[in-house]
Steps between C-alpha positions, in 0.01 A plus 500: 500500500630834403476753779407853410770742608314783668696813587429614854329834531769739608463874520687717256684776683528829320761756600360795692419779456309428181577728206256778426276392211156571353434124451295309753683254726369140521570290809454121474390344828579137599141376450471636148344835581634814345513853631517784253629826642472823306597848607498553877533839662811558707444413866220247428493160676301198369437180696405184301382164643447184291372154599356188341132421480203714584527484876637756736876568532693266731861436600589402142402839365769681304530862590685765307555868572613744232618855552597780266774746582719737304836390365684757708350374827567133418862549403600783729763434759508649845743787517650613827395855567751708693369650819435874468761726646372717781615856463599719792182705460286185520687393814434839659131471414487152655588623850225376733266766631558366850872590482418846365251566781757389759756740355249785510424428869872491576553837332208654692631366834849632420363845416309516829800369694709786364234770492382462860840557669579787263164663574551462874847653474376809318216525755761528776441150643817341636602174668718476810631232736495642855794405719327601823181654631146411592396135510164360396295187568682311220856581605761768544557792267811329361301191400290697251526737209290814468351710223496872575411827333807716464432830678618723784151632572390285792306573815490374855378142524613399149702181461808586297827375358806710583876474509620453856786689660674162524592336166457146641130559572418698187239518354273493800125439523338728757210722596522879508463620858592868466598749230725807534643732240810286443423155644244225513479308823433136412401218736694199371368241745786540747543874548422840353752592232543848350527482119605798285242602242748409223506141628127451454433262209123468494165383635425128542247342261530120531696252709589169327606255773765223494677612180753685714637165621602404146649843431694484826640160402657648188621812676238751384 
């Protein structure tokens, strides 16, 4: 018996992408069906399913998906794109707003820190560290610093800062007890001391306790 030599059904592979042509393309399927494809718009996708018989598709169904793209997209190669160079101006514009606000606050604080002492100086407000004189509930006169208004116009009962007759106890914190044409008599907590008018420095405004200890430690 002569056996019929039957060629197995093998798919024919065509090189892709297909050349651009006005002729319709015919696809032969394994079960003898044919698909004729004409012009398809770029970007279109077609899904085809084939099966034997008149029943519903099952696991033996052949499925095919066709897509149309441009030649440039199908053959294009990825090209490394250099990262954009950031100019100095762009870097300056990229400064966070939070940093800018912090700098503005720092500038404002610095201005006030400079302006307040300067304003007090021109207003005649001075700072002194008494070396002797009246004590208070928080310590001795030497343990504090004082703010005073620079003036020689004081009256009896005013608490004042003046230069003592003794350099070791100057300046002194005291209270005016009596006033003559040339002298102020000041009660310094231990005795009444006559102070020449030229030695009067000013009238007390504020006592800041405890800071005198630190100033004394560094010899001020």
